[in-house]
MMTF fields as JSON, N, C-alpha, C and O atoms, coordinates in Angstrom:
{
  "mmtfVersion": "1.0.0",
  "mmtfProducer": "UNKNOWN",
  "numBonds": 387,
  "numAtoms": 388,
  "numGroups": 97,
  "numChains": 1,
  "numModels": 1,
  "chainsPerModel": [1],
  "groupsPerChain": [97],
  "chainIdList": ["A"],
  "bondAtomList": [4, 2, 8, 6, 12, 10, 16, 14, 20, 18, 24, 22, 28, 26, 32, 30, 36, 34, 40, 38, 44, 42, 48, 46, 52, 50, 56, 54, 60, 58, 64, 62, 68, 66, 72, 70, 76, 74, 80, 78, 84, 82, 88, 86, 92, 90, 96, 94, 100, 98, 104, 102, 108, 106, 112, 110, 116, 114, 120, 118, 124, 122, 128, 126, 132, 130, 136, 134, 140, 138, 144, 142, 148, 146, 152, 150, 156, 154, 160, 158, 164, 162, 168, 166, 172, 170, 176, 174, 180, 178, 184, 182, 188, 186, 192, 190, 196, 194, 200, 198, 204, 202, 208, 206, 212, 210, 216, 214, 220, 218, 224, 222, 228, 226, 232, 230, 236, 234, 240, 238, 244, 242, 248, 246, 252, 250, 256, 254, 260, 258, 264, 262, 268, 266, 272, 270, 276, 274, 280, 278, 284, 282, 288, 286, 292, 290, 296, 294, 300, 298, 304, 302, 308, 306, 312, 310, 316, 314, 320, 318, 324, 322, 328, 326, 332, 330, 336, 334, 340, 338, 344, 342, 348, 346, 352, 350, 356, 354, 360, 358, 364, 362, 368, 366, 372, 370, 376, 374, 380, 378, 384, 382],
  "bondOrderList": [1, 1, 1, 1, 1, 1, 1, 1, 1, 1, 1, 1, 1, 1, 1, 1, 1, 1, 1, 1, 1, 1, 1, 1, 1, 1, 1, 1, 1, 1, 1, 1, 1, 1, 1, 1, 1, 1, 1, 1, 1, 1, 1, 1, 1, 1, 1, 1, 1, 1, 1, 1, 1, 1, 1, 1, 1, 1, 1, 1, 1, 1, 1, 1, 1, 1, 1, 1, 1, 1, 1, 1, 1, 1, 1, 1, 1, 1, 1, 1, 1, 1, 1, 1, 1, 1, 1, 1, 1, 1, 1, 1, 1, 1, 1, 1],
  "groupList": [{"groupName": "UNK", "atomNameList": ["N", "CA", "C", "O"], "elementList": ["N", "C", "C", "O"], "formalChargeList": [0, 0, 0, 0], "bondAtomList": [1, 0, 2, 1, 3, 2], "bondOrderList": [1, 1, 2], "singleLetterCode": "X", "chemCompType": "L-PEPTIDE LINKING"}],
  "groupTypeList": [0, 0, 0, 0, 0, 0, 0, 0, 0, 0, 0, 0, 0, 0, 0, 0, 0, 0, 0, 0, 0, 0, 0, 0, 0, 0, 0, 0, 0, 0, 0, 0, 0, 0, 0, 0, 0, 0, 0, 0, 0, 0, 0, 0, 0, 0, 0, 0, 0, 0, 0, 0, 0, 0, 0, 0, 0, 0, 0, 0, 0, 0, 0, 0, 0, 0, 0, 0, 0, 0, 0, 0, 0, 0, 0, 0, 0, 0, 0, 0, 0, 0, 0, 0, 0, 0, 0, 0, 0, 0, 0, 0, 0, 0, 0, 0, 0],
  "groupIdList": [1, 2, 3, 4, 5, 6, 7, 8, 9, 10, 11, 12, 13, 14, 15, 16, 17, 18, 19, 20, 21, 22, 23, 24, 25, 26, 27, 28, 29, 30, 31, 32, 33, 34, 35, 36, 37, 38, 39, 40, 41, 42, 43, 44, 45, 46, 47, 48, 49, 50, 51, 52, 53, 54, 55, 56, 57, 58, 59, 60, 61, 62, 63, 64, 65, 66, 67, 68, 69, 70, 71, 72, 73, 74, 75, 76, 77, 78, 79, 80, 81, 82, 83, 84, 85, 86, 87, 88, 89, 90, 91, 92, 93, 94, 95, 96, 97],
  "secStructList": [7, 3, 3, 3, 3, 3, 3, 3, 3, 7, 6, 6, 1, 7, 3, 3, 3, 3, 3, 3, 3, 3, 3, 3, 3, 3, 3, 3, 3, 6, 6, 3, 3, 3, 3, 3, 3, 3, 3, 3, 3, 3, 3, 3, 3, 1, 2, 2, 2, 2, 2, 2, 2, 2, 2, 1, 7, 6, 6, 7, 7, 3, 3, 3, 3, 3, 3, 3, 3, 3, 1, 1, 7, 7, 6, 6, 7, 7, 7, 3, 3, 3, 3, 3, 3, 3, 3, 3, 3, 7, 7, 7, 7, 7, 7, 7, 7],
  "xCoordList": [-53.606, -53.25, -54.488, -55.294, -54.633, -55.797, -55.327, -54.701, -55.62, -55.252, -53.824, -53.115, -53.421, -52.102, -51.052, -51.368, -49.813, -48.669, -48.18, -48.109, -47.847, -47.276, -45.82, -45.51, -44.931, -43.509, -42.971, -43.305, -42.139, -41.433, -39.988, -39.652, -39.151, -37.734, -37.434, -37.772, -36.803, -36.462, -35.346, -34.687, -35.13, -34.015, -32.658, -31.718, -32.566, -31.321, -31.226, -30.233, -32.255, -32.22, -32.775, -32.576, -33.464, -34.018, -35.454, -36.299, -35.736, -37.111, -37.995, -37.589, -39.206, -40.184, -41.496, -42.059, -41.971, -43.253, -44.276, -43.982, -45.49, -46.59, -47.79, -48.096, -48.46, -49.689, -50.54, -50.076, -51.78, -52.692, -52.824, -52.939, -52.807, -52.941, -54.278, -54.544, -55.12, -56.369, -56.091, -55.553, -56.461, -56.263, -57.62, -58.524, -57.758, -58.966, -58.519, -57.744, -59.004, -58.679, -59.726, -60.488, -59.744, -60.587, -59.722, -58.655, -60.169, -59.415, -60.3, -61.515, -59.681, -60.404, -60.229, -59.112, -61.32, -61.255, -62.225, -63.416, -61.716, -62.527, -63.253, -64.392, -62.569, -63.128, -64.161, -64.766, -64.38, -65.371, -64.707, -63.72, -65.249, -64.68, -64.984, -66.056, -64.028, -64.196, -63.52, -62.422, -64.182, -63.589, -62.806, -63.334, -61.552, -60.708, -60.493, -60.004, -60.857, -60.693, -60.173, -60.674, -59.177, -58.694, -57.891, -57.495, -57.665, -56.847, -55.665, -55.843, -54.446, -53.233, -52.353, -52.065, -51.915, -50.949, -49.579, -49.141, -48.913, -47.595, -46.602, -46.913, -45.4, -44.32, -43.135, -42.671, -42.649, -41.504, -40.36, -40.449, -39.285, -38.164, -36.964, -36.704, -36.252, -35.057, -35.371, -36.516, -34.345, -34.534, -35.144, -36.043, -34.68, -35.174, -36.66, -37.443, -37.057, -38.461, -39.373, -40.469, -38.945, -39.765, -39.959, -41.03, -38.931, -39.041, -40.043, -40.82, -40.037, -41.023, -42.42, -43.323, -42.609, -43.928, -44.43, -45.613, -43.555, -43.965, -44.461, -45.315, -43.95, -44.322, -45.576, -46.042, -46.135, -47.314, -48.57, -48.764, -49.406, -50.709, -51.611, -51.463, -52.545, -53.418, -54.204, -54.552, -54.492, -55.258, -54.376, -54.884, -53.066, -52.134, -52.376, -52.689, -52.225, -52.271, -50.833, -49.996, -50.562, -49.189, -49.128, -50.138, -47.928, -47.634, -46.547, -45.527, -46.769, -45.8, -45.311, -46.113, -43.996, -43.394, -42.641, -42.031, -42.685, -42.004, -42.367, -42.575, -42.443, -42.797, -43.799, -43.869, -44.564, -45.57, -45.004, -44.433, -45.175, -44.725, -45.669, -46.526, -45.502, -46.312, -45.947, -44.807, -46.947, -46.724, -45.722, -44.935, -45.749, -44.74, -44.56, -45.31, -43.596, -43.255, -43.732, -43.187, -44.742, -45.32, -46.012, -46.602, -45.936, -46.596, -48.098, -48.733, -48.658, -50.092, -50.544, -51.736, -49.64, -49.989, -49.815, -48.71, -50.922, -50.85, -51.328, -51.659, -51.375, -51.693, -50.55, -49.382, -50.888, -49.87, -49.641, -50.534, -48.428, -48.063, -47.194, -46.412, -47.339, -46.517, -45.289, -45.418, -44.112, -42.859, -42.408, -42.039, -42.435, -42.122, -40.632, -39.782, -40.336, -38.978, -38.885, -37.804, -40.064, -40.13, -41.533, -42.522, -41.61, -42.889, -42.842, -41.976, -43.779, -43.856, -45.169, -46.232, -45.086, -46.27, -46.795, -46.047, -48.091, -48.701, -49.292, -50.089, -48.91, -49.407, -50.626, -50.559, -51.728, -52.962, -53.307, -53.074, -53.869, -54.306, -55.644, -56.553, -55.774, -57.07, -57.797, -57.198, -59.085, -59.858, -60.652, -61.395, -60.482, -61.217, -62.224, -61.838, -63.492, -64.541, -64.998, -65.876],
  "yCoordList": [29.064, 28.547, 28.595, 29.52, 27.61, 27.56, 27.551, 26.588, 28.605, 28.643, 29.077, 29.486, 28.977, 29.447, 28.35, 27.163, 28.781, 27.882, 27.539, 28.405, 26.274, 25.84, 25.463, 24.768, 25.914, 25.62, 24.975, 25.379, 23.974, 23.331, 23.137, 23.279, 22.819, 22.568, 21.135, 20.725, 20.37, 18.983, 18.94, 19.952, 17.781, 17.661, 17.993, 18.382, 17.838, 18.173, 19.663, 20.109, 20.44, 21.879, 22.331, 23.485, 21.46, 21.811, 22.322, 21.606, 23.552, 24.052, 23.388, 23.209, 23.028, 22.426, 23.173, 23.222, 23.752, 24.45, 23.606, 22.991, 23.583, 22.825, 23.748, 24.572, 23.584, 24.325, 23.545, 22.578, 23.966, 23.339, 24.223, 25.444, 23.594, 24.288, 23.901, 22.719, 24.896, 24.658, 24.787, 25.796, 23.758, 23.764, 23.815, 23.051, 24.724, 24.838, 25.084, 26.004, 24.264, 24.485, 23.832, 22.97, 24.26, 23.632, 22.705, 23.103, 21.475, 20.467, 19.854, 20.048, 19.12, 18.348, 16.871, 16.406, 16.146, 14.704, 14.043, 14.356, 13.134, 12.442, 13.444, 13.219, 14.557, 15.564, 16.474, 17.289, 16.355, 17.179, 18.03, 17.61, 19.238, 20.073, 19.498, 18.942, 19.644, 19.147, 20.125, 20.611, 20.408, 21.244, 20.343, 19.356, 20.693, 19.929, 20.758, 21.886, 20.203, 20.881, 19.884, 18.763, 20.29, 19.446, 20.302, 21.425, 19.756, 20.401, 19.477, 18.301, 20.018, 19.224, 19.716, 20.911, 18.826, 19.251, 19.453, 18.645, 20.543, 20.888, 20.95, 21.446, 20.441, 20.499, 21.205, 20.793, 22.265, 23.036, 22.867, 23.329, 22.204, 21.895, 22.784, 23.132, 23.138, 23.964, 25.418, 25.853, 26.166, 27.564, 28.414, 29.21, 28.266, 29.116, 28.878, 29.827, 27.636, 27.348, 27.541, 28.083, 27.11, 27.3, 28.793, 29.211, 29.595, 31.042, 31.656, 32.527, 31.21, 31.688, 31.312, 32.149, 30.068, 29.595, 30.378, 30.712, 30.673, 31.413, 32.811, 33.339, 33.421, 34.791, 34.882, 35.987, 33.75, 33.781, 34.12, 33.644, 34.936, 35.236, 34.015, 33.287, 33.784, 32.607, 32.53, 31.432, 33.667, 33.644, 33.903, 34.255, 33.733, 33.997, 33.04, 31.866, 33.562, 32.726, 32.354, 33.22, 31.067, 30.599, 29.45, 28.812, 29.196, 28.015, 27.26, 27.835, 25.96, 25.123, 24.054, 23.36, 23.921, 22.848, 21.95, 22.421, 20.661, 19.713, 18.299, 18.0, 17.424, 16.03, 15.541, 16.055, 14.546, 13.956, 12.665, 11.841, 12.509, 11.297, 10.996, 11.809, 9.832, 9.497, 10.431, 10.88, 10.713, 11.619, 11.036, 11.77, 9.728, 9.058, 7.649, 7.219, 6.957, 5.66, 4.477, 3.379, 4.689, 3.575, 2.612, 3.029, 1.35, 0.33, 0.601, 0.785, 0.624, 0.821, 2.268, 2.533, 3.207, 4.632, 5.209, 5.215, 5.697, 6.164, 7.596, 7.982, 8.394, 9.81, 10.443, 10.134, 11.327, 11.965, 13.398, 14.048, 13.887, 15.266, 15.762, 15.001, 17.041, 17.665, 18.264, 19.182, 17.754, 18.278, 19.407, 19.16, 20.619, 21.787, 21.857, 21.667, 22.133, 22.443, 23.924, 24.511, 24.512, 25.927, 26.437, 25.745, 27.642, 28.297, 29.689, 30.496, 29.964, 31.274, 31.946, 31.329, 33.214, 34.021, 34.503, 35.088, 34.262, 34.697, 36.081, 36.291, 37.004, 38.364, 38.462, 38.144, 38.901, 39.057, 40.526, 41.291, 40.898, 42.281, 42.459, 41.652, 43.497, 43.782, 44.788, 45.738, 44.575, 45.504, 46.412, 45.953, 47.691, 48.67, 49.338, 49.943, 49.246, 49.845, 51.153, 51.788],
  "zCoordList": [98.433, 99.738, 100.618, 100.521, 101.461, 102.352, 103.793, 104.238, 104.522, 105.935, 106.17, 105.251, 107.417, 107.827, 107.674, 107.592, 107.64, 107.541, 108.949, 109.821, 109.156, 110.431, 110.192, 109.225, 111.063, 110.909, 112.175, 113.289, 111.983, 113.096, 112.673, 111.497, 113.62, 113.347, 113.761, 114.872, 112.876, 113.173, 114.219, 114.461, 114.837, 115.782, 115.141, 115.834, 113.826, 113.115, 112.795, 112.22, 113.164, 112.946, 111.606, 111.225, 110.88, 109.572, 109.749, 110.287, 109.302, 109.401, 108.347, 107.198, 108.757, 107.852, 108.028, 109.122, 106.937, 106.946, 106.218, 105.193, 106.764, 106.155, 105.985, 106.847, 104.849, 104.602, 103.617, 103.013, 103.457, 102.508, 101.28, 101.387, 100.119, 98.841, 98.223, 98.004, 97.941, 97.223, 95.733, 95.278, 94.977, 93.519, 92.836, 93.174, 91.869, 91.051, 89.621, 89.363, 88.682, 87.276, 86.39, 86.827, 85.145, 84.135, 83.306, 82.838, 83.119, 82.38, 81.303, 81.298, 80.399, 79.394, 79.712, 79.94, 79.727, 79.942, 78.97, 78.962, 78.156, 77.145, 76.245, 75.835, 75.945, 75.059, 75.687, 74.99, 76.989, 77.679, 78.749, 79.354, 78.992, 80.049, 81.422, 81.66, 82.309, 83.675, 84.626, 84.355, 85.738, 86.772, 87.725, 88.238, 87.953, 88.877, 90.136, 90.066, 91.281, 92.558, 93.582, 93.678, 94.338, 95.426, 96.403, 96.09, 97.572, 98.603, 98.851, 99.17, 98.701, 98.757, 99.895, 99.968, 100.791, 101.812, 101.163, 100.344, 101.543, 101.007, 102.153, 103.236, 101.903, 102.883, 102.23, 101.166, 102.863, 102.379, 103.373, 104.511, 102.946, 103.838, 103.536, 102.384, 104.571, 104.43, 104.693, 104.566, 105.061, 105.465, 104.359, 104.629, 103.118, 102.03, 101.761, 101.771, 101.524, 101.211, 102.409, 102.266, 103.58, 104.78, 105.042, 105.482, 104.776, 104.946, 103.994, 104.387, 102.736, 101.761, 102.227, 102.212, 102.641, 103.074, 104.282, 104.35, 105.226, 106.432, 106.105, 106.817, 105.051, 104.698, 103.83, 103.553, 103.393, 102.529, 103.318, 104.437, 102.732, 103.331, 103.14, 102.158, 104.07, 103.958, 102.646, 102.212, 102.007, 100.754, 99.534, 98.469, 99.677, 98.578, 97.415, 97.613, 96.203, 94.998, 94.663, 94.407, 94.671, 94.491, 93.496, 93.2, 92.984, 92.17, 92.908, 93.285, 93.114, 93.813, 92.848, 92.223, 92.728, 91.951, 92.905, 93.865, 92.643, 93.497, 93.112, 91.936, 94.108, 93.837, 94.874, 95.99, 94.482, 95.36, 95.94, 95.226, 97.251, 97.925, 99.078, 99.424, 99.662, 100.838, 101.981, 102.102, 102.824, 103.953, 104.938, 105.535, 105.108, 105.932, 105.378, 104.503, 105.875, 105.29, 106.111, 105.994, 106.941, 107.694, 106.74, 105.743, 107.046, 106.227, 106.181, 107.219, 104.985, 104.834, 104.848, 104.69, 105.029, 105.064, 103.66, 103.119, 103.069, 101.688, 101.501, 100.38, 102.561, 102.376, 101.596, 101.833, 100.668, 99.845, 100.278, 100.822, 100.03, 100.316, 99.159, 98.588, 98.821, 97.795, 98.483, 99.293, 98.167, 98.708, 97.784, 96.636, 98.27, 97.449, 97.125, 97.995, 95.863, 95.439, 95.059, 95.032, 94.764, 94.396, 94.71, 94.468, 95.248, 95.534, 94.916, 95.252, 94.012, 93.356, 93.72, 93.659, 94.098, 94.356, 93.016, 92.233, 92.736, 91.483, 91.689, 92.603, 90.86, 90.946, 90.041, 88.854, 90.606, 89.838, 89.768, 90.704, 88.634, 88.471, 89.146, 88.952, 89.929, 90.55, 89.679, 89.175, 89.508, 88.704, 89.624, 90.491, 89.422, 90.211, 89.297, 88.297, 89.613, 88.777, 89.315, 88.731]
}
């Protein structure tokens, strides 16, 4: 996760939390290793998911499952956002030397 989570409530009373997810991984492309890095906006809708998002630390390691869609439906607008269906906190072992 990159930065803090912002939460608002729609006129219908639905909480929506938004945050940025930093993705870093090693992939294979055409038989060669490639580093994949990007920053993806995430939207968590509903009390359960928005509540999870609000409690995440800005540097939390998380896994988000959901679907990708346009940020809004205006003609010609093609920014994408990941709509979260599940957010899991990844527990990492810390090494103390």
